[in-house]
C-alpha positions as CSV (number, residue, x, y, z in Angstrom):
1,M,273.4,75.2,-58.6
2,A,271.9,73.2,-61.3
3,G,270.3,76.4,-62.6
4,R,273.5,78.3,-63.5
5,S,275.6,75.2,-64.1
6,Q,273.0,73.4,-66.3
7,P,275.3,73.6,-69.5
8,A,278.3,72.6,-67.5
9,L,276.7,69.4,-66.0
10,L,275.1,68.6,-69.5
11,A,278.9,69.1,-71.0
12,V,280.2,66.5,-68.3
13,G,277.4,64.0,-68.9
14,A,277.7,64.4,-72.8
15,A,281.5,63.8,-72.5
16,A,281.0,60.7,-70.5
17,V,278.7,59.3,-72.9
18,F,281.0,60.1,-75.7
19,L,283.8,58.5,-73.8
20,L,281.9,55.3,-73.4
21,A,280.9,55.1,-77.1
22,V,284.6,55.6,-78.1
23,G,285.7,53.1,-75.6
24,L,283.4,50.7,-76.9
25,T,284.2,51.3,-80.5
26,L,287.9,51.1,-79.7
27,G,287.6,48.2,-77.4
28,Q,289.0,50.1,-74.6
29,I,287.9,48.8,-71.1
30,A,289.5,51.8,-69.3
31,A,286.6,53.9,-70.8
32,V,284.0,52.3,-68.5
33,P,285.0,53.3,-65.0
34,W,285.7,56.8,-66.3
35,T,282.1,57.0,-67.9
36,I,280.5,56.0,-64.7
37,V,282.6,58.5,-62.8
38,G,281.8,61.3,-65.1
39,L,278.2,60.5,-64.9
40,G,278.1,60.0,-61.3
41,V,279.9,63.4,-61.0
42,A,277.5,65.0,-63.2
43,Y,274.6,63.7,-60.9
44,A,275.9,64.8,-57.9
45,A,276.8,68.2,-58.9
46,S,273.2,68.6,-60.0
47,L,271.9,68.2,-56.6
48,E,270.7,71.0,-54.8
49,G,270.5,71.9,-51.3
50,N,270.9,69.4,-48.3
51,D,268.0,67.2,-49.1
52,L,268.2,63.6,-50.3
53,D,267.1,62.9,-53.8
54,G,264.7,60.1,-54.0
55,R,266.0,59.3,-57.4
56,V,269.3,58.3,-56.3
57,P,268.6,54.4,-56.0
58,L,267.2,54.5,-59.6
59,Y,270.2,56.5,-60.8
60,A,272.6,53.9,-59.1
61,A,270.9,51.1,-60.7
62,G,271.4,52.7,-64.1
63,L,275.1,53.2,-63.6
64,L,275.3,49.5,-62.6
65,V,273.4,48.5,-65.6
66,T,275.4,50.7,-67.8
67,A,278.8,49.5,-66.8
68,E,277.8,45.9,-66.7
69,L,276.3,46.1,-70.2
70,A,279.6,48.0,-71.4
71,Y,281.8,45.3,-69.8
72,W,279.7,42.6,-71.4
73,A,279.8,44.2,-74.8
74,L,283.7,44.5,-74.6
75,Q,283.8,40.8,-73.6
76,L,282.0,39.8,-76.5
77,R,283.9,42.2,-78.9
78,D,287.1,40.4,-77.9
79,G,285.8,37.1,-79.2
80,A,284.8,35.8,-75.9
81,R,281.5,33.6,-76.5
82,D,279.1,32.6,-73.8
83,E,278.0,29.2,-73.2
84,P,274.8,28.4,-75.0
85,G,272.0,29.9,-72.7
86,M,274.3,31.9,-70.8
87,G,273.0,35.4,-72.2
88,P,269.6,35.1,-70.8
89,R,270.9,34.0,-67.7
90,R,273.2,36.9,-67.4
91,L,270.5,39.4,-68.3
92,I,268.1,38.1,-65.7
93,G,271.2,38.2,-63.1
94,L,271.8,41.8,-64.2
95,L,268.0,42.8,-63.8
96,I,268.0,41.1,-60.3
97,A,271.0,43.0,-59.3
98,A,269.8,46.2,-60.4
99,A,266.5,45.6,-58.5
100,A,268.4,44.7,-55.4
101,A,270.1,48.0,-55.8
102,V,267.1,50.0,-55.9
103,V,265.7,48.2,-52.9
104,A,268.8,48.6,-51.1
105,G,269.2,52.2,-52.1
106,S,265.6,53.1,-51.3
107,L,266.2,51.7,-47.8
108,L,269.2,53.5,-47.1
109,V,267.4,56.8,-48.3
110,A,264.7,56.1,-46.0
111,V,267.1,55.4,-43.2
112,A,268.8,58.8,-44.0
113,H,265.7,60.5,-43.9
114,T,264.7,59.4,-40.3
115,P,265.3,62.0,-37.8
116,L,267.5,60.6,-34.8
117,R,268.1,61.9,-31.4
118,G,270.8,60.2,-29.5
119,G,274.3,61.5,-29.3
120,L,277.5,59.4,-29.1
121,V,275.9,56.1,-28.9
122,V,273.8,56.7,-32.2
123,E,277.1,58.2,-34.0
124,A,279.1,54.7,-33.2
125,I,276.2,52.7,-34.4
126,G,276.0,54.7,-37.6
127,L,279.9,54.2,-37.9
128,A,279.6,50.7,-37.4
129,A,277.0,50.3,-39.8
130,A,278.6,52.2,-42.5
131,I,281.9,50.1,-41.8
132,G,279.9,47.1,-42.3
133,A,278.2,48.0,-45.4
134,L,281.6,48.9,-46.7
135,A,283.1,45.4,-45.8
136,I,279.9,43.7,-47.5
137,L,280.6,45.7,-50.7
138,L,284.2,44.9,-50.5
139,L,283.5,41.3,-50.2
140,A,281.0,41.2,-53.0
141,A,283.4,43.0,-55.2
142,R,286.2,40.7,-54.3
143,R,284.2,37.7,-55.2
144,A,283.0,39.1,-58.4
């Protein structure tokens, strides 16, 4: 798919980056999530076949860093000031979150590559794990 639709994927990615640039220039916070969605769609559409791409965790961490830096820039643009020393702490926190995203994503990719033979019990365990992961993400998002 990536061969024939490469220009279309490039256009989607470029449009997402342009949207972010315009949103940051105009101070529009709504541009950030649409940018992340556009970049994610372009990446997902570029994947070929049923194989998992080992670069997914790196890409996810890149999207996390992009969104966080964009929100931070918009916050500072609106006149909000960080407390003294908060900038470096925030940056270190972002780097730790990105590293954690890469580690967690790599573990998920490794687990997804593991062949399982089991049937209904394995399916139930997988469903429970997926629900648990979603619950953890929702709790983390709610606290933030």
